[in-house]
N, C-alpha and C positions, 0 to 999 in steps of 0.2 A: 504493500500500500504506500509505503514511504517513497519507493522509487517512482511509482505512478504519479504520486503527488508532485514530486520534483519535476518530472517531465511536463506535467500540466502547467506548472508555474512558468516554464520557459516559453510556452506558446502564448506570448503576449501579443497584442496588436502591433507593437513596434517590430517584434521579431518576424511576424507574418508580412508586414510591409517591407522589411529588409529583403526577405527572400523574393518577394514579388518584384522589387525594384531591380535586383541583380538579374533575374530572369528576363525582365523586360528590356533592360539596357544592354544586356549581353556581356557585361564585364564588371568586375569588382571596382575598377577605377571609375567607370562611368557612373555606377551606382553611388559611389562615395561622393562624387561631385554633386549629383542630384540631391543627396540626403544631407549634404553639408558636413560630411565626415572625412577624416583622413583615411586613406585605404587600409592602413595597418589596423586602425580601430574597427573598421568594418570586417576585416578578415578575422580579427579576434572574436567579434560577436558571432560570426558564423561558426567558428570552431567551438565556441561555448555551446551553441545550439546543437551542433552535431554530437558533441560529447554527451550532452544531457539526454538526447534522444537515442544515442548509440547507433547512429546511422551516418552514412556519407551522403550529403545533399548535393554537392557539386563535384563533377569530375574535373580535376585541376590539371589533367595531362595535356589538355589543349589550351591554346592561347585564350579562347573565349570561355566564359563560365557556362559549362554545359550541365544541366540538371541530370542527376541520376534518376532511376525509376522512383526511388523513395522521395527525392526532391520534387519530382513532378507531382506526385500524390499530395505532398505537403502544399505545393503551390495551388493546386486546384481546390483542396479542402480549405486552405487558408483564405483564398479569395471568397469562398462561400461563407466562411465564418465572419469575415470583415463585412460582407453585405448584410449578414444577419445582425451584427452589432449595430450597423448604421440604422437598420430597421427598428431595432429596440429603442435607440435614441430618438428616432422619429416618433415612435408610438408614445413614448413617455412624455415628450414635449407636446404632442398633440393632446394628451390627456389634460395637461396643464392649461393649454391655450386654445386648442382647437385648430391651430395652424401647424402644418407639417414643417419640420426642420428643413427638409429637402423635397422637392417635387421633381421627379425625373420624367421627361417627356420624350418619347421616340417619335420622330417625324419622318415619314417617307420622303424620299428624294424628289417626288413629283409635286409636293405641296409647296404653295407659294410662300417663299421666305419673307417677302414684303409683308404679307398679312400676318404671318406668324410673329414677326418682330413688333408689329403694331400691337398685337395681343400681349406680348411680353412687356411692352412699354405701358400699356393700360393696366396690367396686373401690378406693376410697381408704383403706379401713380394714383390710382383711384381707390382710396379707402378713407374712412372717417374715424375720428375719435381714437379710442384705445386700440382699435384693430390696426392702426397704422404701423406701430412698432412691431407688432406680431407679423404683419404682412411682409414687412421688410426683412424679418428674420427668416422667412421661407426662401431658400435658395433654389432657383430654377436650374435644372441640368438638362440641356437639350442634346439629343443624339440623333444622327441621321441613319435611317435604315433603307434598305431596298428589298422589295418583294417580301419573302418570308422573314427576312431579318427584322422588320419592324414588329411583326407579331412575336417573334422569338424574344425580343428585348422585353416585351410585356410579360409573357408567360414565364420567363426565367427569373423575373424579379428585378431586372435591371431598369425597368421603367414602370411608372405608375399609370401612365396614360400613353396611348399610341394613336397617332393621327395619320390616316392614310393607309390603313391595313388593306391589303389586296387579297381578294379571294376569301373563301370560307375555310377555316382551319379547325382542327379538333380542339374543343374547349376543355381544358383541364379542370374547370370549375372556378367559381368566384371571378369570372371575367364577364363583364357586360359589354355588349356590342350593339352599335347603332349605325345606320347608314350616314355617311358623310355626303355622298352624292355620286353622280356619274361623271367620269372623266373621259372625254373623247380623245382618241389617238389618230394620227394621220401618218401614212407611209410616205417618207420623204427621201429625196436624193438631191444632190447638187445639180445645177443645170448642165454641167459638163459630164455628168455620170452617164454611162451607157444606158441605164434604165430610164433616163429622162425622155427618151424618144421612141421607146418600143410601144407596140400596140397595147391598149388597155382592154380588159383588166389583165394585169401582168400575172401570168400563170406560175404555179410553183415550179414547174419544169424549167422555167426561165430564171426564177429567183435563186434557185439552188446553185447556180453557177456564179453568183455574185456575193461578195463578202457582206455579211451582216454586221452591224455594230450593236453590241448589247452591253447593258449595265450589269455588273456582277451582283448577284444576290448576296446580301451581307449575313445570311444565316450561317451559324457555325455548327449547330447541333441538329436543327431541323433539316429536312430534305430541301435543298434549294429549288426554287421555282425556275422553270424555263418557259419563256413566252415568245411566241411568234418566230421560232427558229426551226429550220427544216433539217431533217437528218442528212448528214454529209455536207452541209453548208459551211463554208469558211466563216469564222467569226473573229472579229476584233472586240475583245472585252475591255471595257473601261470602268472607272470607279464611280462615275456620277452621270446623271442625265445631262448636265451641262457639258461634260466632256463628250458625251455621245453626240450632242448637237454640234459641237465644234468639229468632230470627226466627219459628220455628215456634210457640213458646210465646206469642208476641204475635199469632199469627194472620195473619202476613204472607205465608204461603204454605204449601205442602205439600211433603213429601219423605221420602226414606228416611234414617234415621240408625241407627248401630250400636245393637243391642238393649240392650247393657249401659249405654250412655249414656242411653237413653230410659227404661230400666226404672223408676227412682224417680219420674219424672214421670208415667208411665203409672199407677203404683200410687197416686199422689196425685190422679189425675184431671185433671191439668193438660195432658195430652196424650191423644189418642184414637188407638188403632191401627186402621187400616182395611185390609181385604184388597183387593188390586187384581188385575186380570186381566193386567197387564203389570209389568215391573220385576224386578229381581234381589233375592231376599230373603236371600242368603248369598253370600259370596265367600271363596276361599282366599287367604290372605296368606302371604308368604314372607320369609325373611331371607337376605341375600346379602352376600358380601364379596369383596374383591379378593385373589385367591389368588396370592401371589408364587411364581414358579417359578424356582428357582435355589438357590444356597448359603445365602441368608438364611432362606428359608422364612417362616413366619408369625412376626410379632413377639409378644412375651409378652403385651402388652396385648390385642391382637386375639384371641389364643388363649384368654385368660381369659374374654372376652365370649362367644366361641363355646362354651366349656365351660358357661357359664350357660344359654345358649340351647338347649343339648342337653337340658336338663331339661324334661320335659312340664309340670311345675308352673309353671315360669317362663314358658314359652310361653303357657300358659293364662291366667296372671295378666296378661300384657301385653295380652291381648285382652279380658279380662273385668273387671278391677278398675278401674273408672272412678269417681273421686270427683266426684260431681255437686254443683253449687250447690244451695242450698236451693230447694225448689219455690216458685213464685210464689203469692201470695195475692190 
């Protein structure tokens, strides 16, 4: 019992953050710089942790800090424990004030950043009386997701609210889901792309011979979604919808993009819309949140955001008001 107790005492939040930082930065020196420690002190702390647990956490035979199997397990479980600790702090503070310490929002890449930041501004500025100090104590944490990645952030506990969830996913429970609205997509190519002048509708037998541009699904554990890609088709994968738009403007491929995002480029003649015989030209998006069941109920911050999302005008703006970069010349 004594040995187990001693091992438990070394697994402090600081120790878990230490392992996470080394794994993320890839070296003891880089982690020491980020944590404001000298490398020798960090190395000593890791050795203390390894001795207490009686395991080797890092393989020091290579120049980079490589996790052992035991270190990888500690990293994964440590991250889970840190998330749970944050959740406990959040719940305790909510009991006292009703306002969450942190509200994490996962936003799909196709959502209007302009409208989103207007909501962030309104959240920080519109409150009265005693709630002002508590509102300002709620920190917003925004994260961008793509396809299944937005849903995964919610169900894994990394987000309290998800805006722009695509498709219908298996609900693990305690998740509420409502329609955000329908988002139209258009198939686009640059004017100098070979598909700009072929007969419409463009058939799959023709499309398969031309490179598609796709945005990578950000899901890490759930099965990633693939939309509007043909078997055997060459694919250029990018990290964001804006990067996809830039690639299309340069004639690097073809693909579907949200109509509001493509609209000014189509009007300027820098993109050409083509009808196809395959593909999805519209999709229904949703917003979803972790619904607490119990005496706490919803926190005031989440309730505020849900109140805004209940407005048809807000939902429409989140899908339609895209600020585009100036068209290329």
